[in-house]
VOGU-3710 file (C-alpha; in Angstrom, 3 decimals, decimal comma):
1> mkqfvrpffc> 155,502/99,873/93,108  153,336/97,408/92,137  152,395/97,185/95,785  151,673/101,045/95,750  149,503/100,444/92,166  147,604/97,865/93,422  145,824/99,131/96,678  145,257/102,744/94,364  143,571/100,657/91,843  141,029/98,792/94,445
11> ffiiifcssy> 140,687/102,127/95,875  139,168/103,707/92,676  137,275/100,822/91,762  135,384/101,003/95,171  134,800/104,397/94,673  133,365/103,994/91,038  130,957/101,101/92,019  129,955/103,334/95,145  129,083/106,094/92,774  127,565/103,780/89,953
21> lnaqevwdwq> 125,498/102,401/92,744  124,249/105,476/94,419  123,626/107,579/91,197  120,653/108,852/91,235  117,992/108,921/88,116  116,749/111,504/86,546  113,189/111,497/85,945  111,521/114,292/84,140  107,447/114,877/84,084  106,899/112,980/80,854
31> kcidyatenn> 108,511/109,859/82,319  106,672/110,145/85,680  103,602/110,472/83,597  104,628/107,072/81,291  105,771/105,021/84,371  102,498/106,057/86,385  99,816/105,008/83,553  102,014/101,482/82,769  102,534/100,310/86,465  99,687/101,749/88,298
41> iqiqqsninv> 98,088/98,678/90,049  94,695/100,664/89,521  95,373/101,267/85,990  96,443/97,843/85,563  93,012/96,320/87,128  91,072/99,168/84,804  92,904/97,178/81,896  91,814/93,822/83,127  88,221/95,039/83,353  88,467/96,598/79,773
51> slgettlksn> 89,342/93,021/78,689  86,608/91,758/80,778  84,092/93,752/78,613  85,648/92,979/75,561  84,917/89,206/76,340  81,696/90,037/77,529  80,613/91,430/74,236  82,203/88,868/72,283  80,276/86,441/74,210  76,819/88,259/73,733
61> kmnyspsina> 77,530/88,382/69,962  78,411/84,493/69,722  74,385/84,408/70,684  73,692/84,854/67,096  75,420/81,819/66,245  73,669/78,135/66,873  74,864/76,086/69,414  75,881/72,180/68,688  76,073/69,754/71,212  77,229/65,928/70,886
71> rsnynvsign> 76,389/62,848/73,203  76,772/59,595/73,910  74,906/57,075/76,370  75,858/53,545/77,681  74,075/51,046/79,343  74,125/47,515/80,441  70,693/45,625/81,250  70,911/42,361/83,377  68,169/40,263/83,608  64,678/39,489/81,719
81> sfnyfttnye> 64,371/42,132/78,900  62,295/42,791/75,778  63,947/42,488/72,532  62,493/44,460/69,891  64,193/42,410/66,686  62,557/39,124/68,118  59,320/40,439/69,799  60,280/38,263/72,814  61,565/38,710/76,312  64,893/37,025/77,014
91> qqivhyqdya> 67,037/36,204/79,838  70,173/37,964/78,715  73,124/40,941/79,533  72,160/43,643/76,860  74,549/46,451/76,221  73,204/49,490/74,471  75,041/52,386/73,170  73,453/55,458/71,347  75,288/58,734/69,902  73,449/62,030/69,332
101> lnvsqpifdg> 74,474/65,527/67,391  72,029/68,023/68,314  71,578/71,846/66,671  69,719/74,621/67,785  69,843/77,688/65,738  68,109/80,686/67,403  65,579/82,390/65,009  63,599/84,856/66,994  64,777/85,488/71,071  62,547/88,587/71,774
111> lytpnsvkks> 65,345/90,927/70,645  67,372/89,887/73,636  70,588/89,178/71,865  70,855/92,450/69,710  70,078/94,516/72,870  72,647/92,689/74,850  75,060/93,218/72,060  74,040/97,364/72,272  74,420/97,172/76,062  77,888/95,526/75,947
121> kldlqalkld> 79,217/97,793/73,415  78,002/100,715/75,972  79,236/99,165/78,919  82,942/98,471/76,987  82,833/102,266/75,920  82,211/103,335/79,506  85,139/101,201/81,106  87,816/102,755/78,587  86,314/106,197/79,729  86,723/105,460/83,323
131> qetlknnvil> 90,133/104,213/82,501  90,994/107,219/80,999  89,311/109,121/84,255  91,733/106,961/86,448  94,442/108,374/84,000  93,796/111,693/84,554  93,817/111,423/88,473  96,748/109,907/88,568  97,990/112,496/86,474  96,739/115,740/88,737
141> qlltaflnim> 98,195/113,437/91,741  101,310/113,356/89,871  100,945/117,292/89,385  100,664/118,063/92,689  103,650/115,952/94,029  105,422/117,422/91,018  104,693/120,959/92,089  105,615/120,216/95,615  108,768/119,011/94,842  109,438/122,349/92,795
151> naneqhqqal> 108,289/124,477/95,458  110,459/122,696/98,139  113,381/122,942/96,115  113,192/126,560/94,931  112,807/127,489/98,489  115,630/125,083/99,735  117,751/127,117/97,084  116,514/130,659/98,176  117,074/129,498/101,872  120,718/128,231/101,108
161> nqysitkeqy> 121,087/131,530/99,213  119,910/133,478/102,250  122,076/131,978/104,535  125,243/132,497/102,365  124,595/136,088/102,320  124,074/135,821/106,317  127,692/134,082/106,047  129,414/136,940/104,190  127,626/139,445/106,667  129,001/137,178/109,838
171> ertqalikeg> 132,880/136,800/107,948  132,930/140,859/107,436  131,927/141,450/110,845  134,733/139,185/111,744  137,460/141,462/110,017  135,851/144,557/111,211  136,256/143,045/114,708  139,846/142,302/113,762  140,335/145,369/112,555  138,866/147,377/115,517
181> aaaenalldi> 136,430/148,868/114,005  133,403/146,885/115,372  132,933/145,377/118,532  132,637/141,763/119,307  129,092/141,552/120,396  127,927/142,527/116,965  128,456/138,603/116,158  125,802/137,623/118,713  122,945/138,980/116,589  124,382/137,253/113,239
191> daqlaneels> 124,856/133,928/115,159  121,572/133,960/116,238  120,050/134,457/112,808  122,724/132,054/111,105  120,895/129,179/113,978  117,698/130,732/112,395  118,264/130,442/108,688  120,037/126,698/109,544  116,874/125,633/111,159  114,790/126,630/108,293
201> ieqiknqldl> 116,965/124,984/105,885  116,998/121,598/107,596  113,011/122,172/107,777  112,796/123,081/103,799  115,039/120,175/103,410  112,730/117,499/105,331  109,358/118,904/103,475  111,309/118,181/99,790  112,172/114,583/101,239  108,676/114,293/102,258
211> sylnlklllq> 107,714/115,710/98,659  109,976/112,849/97,163  108,591/110,316/99,297  105,074/111,143/98,028  105,880/111,284/94,687  107,674/107,361/94,811  104,217/106,597/96,779  101,938/107,745/93,946  104,736/106,117/91,416  104,225/103,092/93,400
221> lepnknitik> 108,061/102,680/93,641  110,100/101,257/96,438  110,994/104,020/99,136  114,754/103,347/99,038  114,970/103,974/95,080  117,106/106,912/94,449  115,389/109,324/92,020  115,144/113,172/91,334  113,342/115,050/89,108  114,302/117,410/86,449
231> ipelptdfai> 112,861/120,878/87,256  111,407/122,218/84,404  112,682/125,860/83,471  110,017/128,292/84,627  109,840/131,992/83,163  111,973/134,551/84,976  109,807/137,063/84,546  106,219/134,899/85,645  103,631/136,546/83,915  99,540/136,040/85,163
241> ttlddvqsiy> 97,256/135,508/82,371  93,714/136,153/82,582  91,333/133,454/83,632  88,611/132,455/80,958  84,996/132,651/81,832  84,124/129,949/84,350  81,005/129,010/82,502  82,666/128,461/79,066  85,511/126,267/81,370  82,362/124,310/82,421
251> nsalqlrpei> 80,967/123,920/79,046  83,962/122,792/77,705  84,434/120,038/80,520  81,035/119,147/79,943  81,871/118,009/76,201  85,392/116,659/76,934  85,405/115,061/80,535  85,448/111,261/80,059  84,074/110,978/83,585  80,676/112,998/82,207
261> ksiglkaesa> 80,773/110,743/78,674  80,918/107,640/80,853  78,180/108,356/83,152  76,148/109,209/80,108  77,242/105,685/78,201  76,124/103,919/81,655  72,645/105,734/81,396  72,125/104,447/78,035  73,111/100,697/79,028  70,880/100,804/82,028
271> kkqiaiaksg> 68,117/101,808/79,687  69,218/98,695/77,128  68,687/96,594/80,294  64,831/97,776/80,108  64,605/96,365/76,851  66,464/93,013/77,647  63,936/92,372/80,714  61,374/93,113/78,164  62,503/89,862/75,819  61,059/87,801/78,757
281> yyptlnfvgn> 57,405/88,511/77,346  58,025/87,407/73,991  57,855/83,906/72,410  61,471/82,449/71,264  61,558/80,671/68,138  64,459/77,935/66,977  65,328/76,000/64,170  66,221/72,269/65,649  68,042/69,670/64,177  69,607/66,274/65,171
291> intfftnqnk> 71,555/62,973/64,112  71,117/59,801/66,013  72,265/56,276/65,967  72,506/53,316/68,375  74,455/49,669/69,004  72,741/46,795/70,715  73,948/43,425/71,074  70,524/42,381/70,569  70,617/43,260/67,058  71,782/39,780/65,416
301> itntittgtf> 72,262/38,620/61,834  70,784/35,592/60,485  71,498/33,638/57,702  69,816/30,862/56,084  72,077/28,207/54,228  71,292/25,243/51,799  73,285/22,210/52,746  72,419/20,532/49,455  70,376/17,272/50,364  66,934/17,034/50,353
311> ipsgafvdgt> 64,726/15,547/53,244  61,181/14,240/53,686  58,802/17,173/54,173  55,987/14,860/55,720  53,475/15,533/52,783  52,820/12,725/50,333  52,482/13,151/46,527  48,993/13,127/45,291  47,684/9,571/44,995  50,586/7,908/45,959
321> fqqvlipeti> 52,536/7,095/49,104  55,855/8,676/48,100  56,989/11,814/49,843  57,684/15,209/48,863  61,364/15,810/49,453  62,344/19,548/50,314  66,243/21,332/50,357  67,839/20,925/53,850  68,686/24,518/55,541  70,350/25,412/58,368
331> teikknpygn> 70,427/28,850/60,178  73,373/30,622/61,384  72,882/33,778/63,978  75,812/36,043/63,957  76,719/39,444/65,933  75,917/42,001/63,882  78,951/44,183/64,049  79,367/47,723/65,882  80,295/49,806/62,502  77,529/48,188/60,530
341> qlrrnlsyaf> 74,817/48,905/63,237  75,642/52,588/63,584  75,650/53,308/60,043  72,245/51,158/59,360  70,642/52,820/62,272  71,685/56,060/61,160  68,325/58,814/61,508  68,042/62,263/60,722  65,479/64,753/62,234  64,755/68,626/61,959
351> glslnipifd> 62,395/71,285/62,754  61,148/74,514/64,547  61,122/74,916/68,689  58,460/77,420/69,683  58,572/78,515/73,369  55,631/80,699/74,578  55,715/82,359/78,174  52,674/81,856/80,069  53,466/82,265/83,555  56,906/82,682/84,986
361> kfqtqtavkq> 56,320/83,371/88,432  56,193/87,247/87,687  60,058/87,020/87,243  60,041/88,741/84,068  57,788/91,746/85,605  60,155/92,093/88,529  62,936/92,244/86,412  61,526/95,020/84,251  60,669/96,916/87,246  63,906/96,486/88,401
371> sklqyqnall> 65,520/97,465/85,235  63,586/100,848/85,194  64,402/101,817/88,689  68,246/101,268/88,114  67,649/103,575/84,804  66,250/106,178/86,876  69,044/105,924/89,461  71,431/106,134/86,460  69,678/109,355/85,430  70,305/110,792/88,644
381> nqkqtaldlf> 74,005/109,650/89,133  74,244/111,597/85,704  72,746/114,749/87,079  74,925/114,495/90,301  78,244/113,793/88,119  77,576/117,028/86,290  76,851/118,925/89,475  79,863/117,933/91,071  81,825/118,751/88,138  80,439/122,154/88,278
391> nsvqqaylka> 81,003/122,683/91,752  84,788/121,333/90,954  85,206/123,704/88,297  84,209/126,890/90,403  86,303/126,174/93,101  89,328/125,234/91,051  88,239/128,699/89,240  87,871/130,428/92,985  91,395/129,110/93,910  93,069/130,193/90,668
401> qaainnynaa> 91,523/133,892/91,304  92,369/133,789/94,905  95,982/132,456/94,110  96,433/135,531/91,443  95,596/138,104/94,328  97,939/136,164/96,577  100,820/136,104/94,165  100,251/139,938/93,310  99,741/140,649/97,007  103,245/138,383/97,574
411> kknyetskks> 104,842/140,197/94,514  104,061/143,274/95,905  105,293/142,609/99,619  108,461/140,948/98,240  109,181/144,244/96,239  108,979/145,983/99,666  110,875/144,060/101,737  113,564/143,735/99,500  113,727/147,734/99,472  113,568/147,521/102,962
421> yeyakerldl> 116,087/145,149/103,369  118,637/147,322/101,150  117,627/150,372/102,936  118,864/148,582/106,309  121,958/147,376/105,133  122,836/151,084/104,036  121,719/152,154/107,566  123,907/149,610/108,817  126,988/150,620/106,878  126,766/154,241/108,453
431> gsigqlelnv> 126,317/153,019/111,678  122,658/154,649/112,431  121,096/151,391/113,113  122,704/147,920/114,818  122,653/144,071/113,675  119,437/142,994/115,077  117,377/145,711/113,024  119,146/144,230/109,733  118,363/140,679/110,665  114,767/141,712/111,443
441> aktsldnais> 114,541/143,417/107,627  116,061/140,207/106,294  113,796/137,670/108,404  110,882/140,109/106,481  112,758/139,528/103,548  112,939/135,740/103,613  109,265/135,521/104,472  108,268/137,486/101,697  110,427/135,254/99,379  108,562/132,074/100,566
451> kltqakyeyl> 105,399/133,391/100,711  105,918/134,584/96,633  107,524/131,395/96,020  104,309/129,276/97,458  102,226/131,857/95,977  103,527/131,345/92,476  103,059/127,287/92,663  99,396/127,941/93,890  98,661/129,846/90,852  100,214/127,211/88,880
461> fnsklldfyq> 98,562/124,416/89,995  95,248/126,093/89,958  95,876/127,202/86,502  96,847/123,852/85,438  93,596/122,587/87,035  91,545/124,875/84,760  93,568/123,345/81,848  92,736/119,870/82,923  89,019/120,836/83,103  89,098/122,243/79,258
471> gkkiel> 90,946/119,249/77,993  94,230/120,948/77,645  97,405/118,484/78,028  99,185/119,273/81,563  103,084/120,328/80,513  105,370/121,687/82,800
//
């Protein structure tokens, strides 16, 4: 009994693990969007660009604050050098070290700093809008891939259903042949129809696989990652709504689209750059202050000590031969301590520094001229972006209108083909036509179903695209 149970248990574990490893992850529309916006490399790069813009803004704001610098120098002089303390030249090794703390606070810099801050704010806002534009483009690409999968999946199911109908005809014809009610050559046309439909199923399946591969590439997933999308439930009675006026769509897009807002901010930023360049014409005024101290081994401490004894001075008391005595002294020279010198040599200074530009080799004039040209170019880019938007909206509108016409025509064609096929089935049952005529009607119906499905998803995409230009959230 154990010998039987153990292999069975191992077999069960293998089957369970295999099914677990091969299980497909189900991704819905929102999950695809969330994953793409978080993991897309270009979006991640845009996050870095936004962070760089924030650091640039912070750096420009710091120009309002003072600059503080500390320095220290150490020198060794060997040979004959002048001693400022003894006012003599001495042959010795001199060690010298100084310390300084300098402060410079801008008071007026030709309005360079405030204009730089304003420009940085505009650039940062434009970067965030560019990031939003990039996310919108990724969503549009996902929409195309998602609808392609939905289209291929629906056509695949329709092809399987049509194949099942043909298979039933094949089995019914086989039963009639066994009963002697039909000739054996009646199966030839049905075999040909089955082979044609099998080929169509395989082609649609390949298209479905390619659509999934395209979605994985957009999501930047590994190609071997096994996922399947959750197909949204579309209404059975697919309704075609009337399109808004193209001019109103364009006006809404001008107000809402981030690429339009971004290019406008970039034009304002280019205008601020002119003011920044003109700051080179103005003088600059700074408050400056410093603290200094130094140490040198030439600085000595001299002490005079009285011994308590008296020695002749070489002079005599008036009218006598008695010598005048004076106290005996000894002079001691010591090193002046390092810390003591730093404290005693400490000095302070402060004042104003004025810098007036007179001639800078036309650098400022050139910068102003270049800034004005860049501003003109930014205005042209703004006009071109608005024109491109109008063209895109116009094309999307025309495509949406054409998709509506195509869908209505495809729907009418489907209804006609369906009636023709049903009539052909009745005539086949009455024996007035052969299987070949029925196959022709069925092929026409299959094509009509395929065209209707294709027209439906073309309309879905173009209508969603118009919603996108109007700032509406794309939902499936």
